[in-house]
C-alpha positions as CSV (number, residue, x, y, z in Angstrom):
1,M,-13.5,-14.6,30.2
2,A,-15.6,-14.1,27.1
3,A,-12.9,-13.2,23.7
4,T,-14.2,-12.0,20.3
5,S,-12.5,-12.8,17.1
6,I,-12.8,-12.5,13.7
7,Y,-12.8,-14.9,11.4
8,L,-12.2,-13.2,8.1
9,S,-14.0,-15.0,5.0
10,N,-15.0,-11.9,3.0
11,P,-12.7,-9.0,4.3
12,V,-12.3,-6.0,0.8
13,V,-9.0,-4.8,-0.9
14,T,-9.3,-1.7,-2.3
15,V,-6.3,0.1,-3.5
16,N,-6.1,3.3,-5.9
17,S,-10.5,3.2,-5.6
18,V,-9.7,-0.9,-6.6
19,A,-11.2,-3.4,-6.1
20,L,-8.2,-6.1,-5.4
21,T,-10.6,-8.4,-3.1
22,G,-10.5,-11.1,-4.9
23,W,-6.3,-11.4,-5.3
24,C,-5.9,-11.6,-2.1
25,T,-5.0,-13.4,0.4
26,A,-3.3,-11.7,3.0
27,A,-2.8,-8.3,4.5
28,T,-1.2,-7.3,7.3
29,F,-2.5,-3.3,8.4
30,T,-0.2,-2.1,11.1
31,Q,-0.4,1.8,13.2
32,R,2.7,2.7,14.1
33,Y,5.2,5.7,15.1
34,D,8.1,6.7,15.7
35,Q,9.5,6.2,19.2
36,L,11.7,9.2,20.7
37,E,13.5,9.1,23.8
38,T,13.2,11.6,25.9
39,T,15.2,10.3,28.3
40,V,17.2,12.2,31.4
41,F,19.1,12.0,33.8
42,G,17.7,11.0,37.1
43,D,15.3,8.7,35.4
44,S,15.2,5.1,36.4
45,S,14.5,3.0,33.0
46,H,13.5,5.0,29.3
47,N,11.2,7.2,28.7
48,F,9.5,7.9,25.6
49,S,7.2,10.0,23.0
50,G,5.0,9.0,20.1
51,G,6.9,11.0,16.9
52,L,6.4,11.2,13.2
53,G,3.1,8.2,12.0
54,N,5.4,5.4,10.4
55,H,1.8,3.0,9.7
56,E,2.0,0.2,6.4
57,I,0.2,-2.1,4.8
58,T,1.7,-5.5,3.7
59,M,-0.1,-7.4,1.5
60,T,0.1,-11.0,-1.3
61,L,-1.6,-10.6,-3.9
62,F,-1.9,-13.2,-6.8
63,A,-0.6,-12.3,-9.9
64,S,-2.5,-11.6,-12.6
65,Y,-1.7,-9.7,-15.6
66,A,-4.8,-9.3,-17.5
67,A,-6.5,-6.1,-17.6
68,A,-7.7,-4.4,-14.3
69,A,-5.4,-7.0,-12.0
70,T,-3.0,-7.0,-9.9
71,Y,-0.1,-5.9,-12.4
72,A,-2.6,-3.3,-14.0
73,T,-3.6,-1.4,-11.0
74,L,-0.2,-1.3,-9.4
75,K,2.2,-0.8,-11.8
76,D,1.8,2.7,-12.6
77,L,1.6,3.5,-9.2
78,V,5.2,2.0,-7.9
79,G,7.0,5.6,-6.9
80,T,3.7,7.4,-6.5
81,T,1.0,7.8,-3.5
82,T,-2.0,6.6,-3.0
83,T,-4.4,5.3,-0.9
84,V,-5.2,1.6,0.8
85,I,-8.8,0.8,2.4
86,V,-9.3,-2.8,4.7
87,K,-12.2,-4.1,5.5
88,P,-12.7,-7.0,7.9
89,T,-15.9,-7.4,5.8
90,N,-17.8,-6.5,3.2
91,A,-21.2,-5.2,5.1
92,A,-20.9,-1.2,5.7
93,D,-18.1,0.5,8.4
94,S,-19.3,0.3,11.6
95,A,-17.8,-0.3,14.8
96,T,-17.8,-3.3,15.0
97,N,-16.2,-3.6,11.0
98,P,-14.5,-0.2,10.1
99,G,-12.4,0.3,7.2
100,F,-9.0,0.8,7.8
101,T,-7.3,4.0,5.8
102,L,-4.2,4.9,5.1
103,T,-4.3,8.4,2.9
104,G,-1.0,9.1,1.0
105,C,0.9,6.3,1.1
106,F,3.9,5.3,-1.1
107,L,4.4,2.3,-2.7
108,P,8.5,1.6,-3.3
109,E,8.1,-1.5,-4.8
110,L,7.1,-4.1,-7.0
111,P,7.9,-8.1,-7.5
112,V,7.0,-7.5,-11.7
113,V,7.5,-11.9,-10.8
114,N,7.0,-14.2,-8.4
115,A,6.3,-17.7,-9.6
116,N,7.5,-21.5,-8.4
117,L,7.2,-24.0,-10.9
118,G,3.8,-25.5,-10.5
119,E,2.3,-22.6,-8.6
120,L,0.4,-19.9,-8.9
121,G,2.7,-16.7,-9.1
122,T,2.5,-13.7,-6.0
123,F,3.0,-10.5,-5.6
124,D,4.1,-9.6,-1.7
125,I,3.6,-5.9,-1.7
126,T,4.4,-2.6,0.6
127,F,2.9,0.2,0.9
128,V,4.3,2.7,3.9
129,G,3.7,6.1,5.1
130,G,0.4,7.9,5.3
131,T,-1.8,8.9,7.0
132,Y,-3.8,6.4,9.2
133,S,-7.5,6.6,9.9
134,T,-10.3,4.5,11.0
135,D,-14.0,4.8,9.0
136,T,-16.7,3.6,11.3
137,T,-19.7,5.4,9.7
138,N,-21.9,3.9,6.7
139,P,-21.2,6.8,3.8
């Protein structure tokens, strides 16, 4: 059986229309819906229905306080909503390179300093909520 996988060598990460690809070392985009139990008397197992979307994207970014870098891009987004896009490669959107998008997602917090002596500082941030979509068309 043949299996396909992707080797992430050139992904694209965009937050609030700003490319943060050059600072991002990891991203996890989770499509999730609340599970609502619909089990009734007589059922022999639990039954569920999908509820509201509860999507999130978590990313690790190198900390940089330079203009147009990570801190400058993220500091004004804390407590507000924005759009985040992650693509497996920098090629055009397609069925094999979809643009995963969260529109109207919320950034609840930003760790402004996360550093250890002798190591590069990073920010681990999570955007929550918003509307999930996948773009497979070339703009």
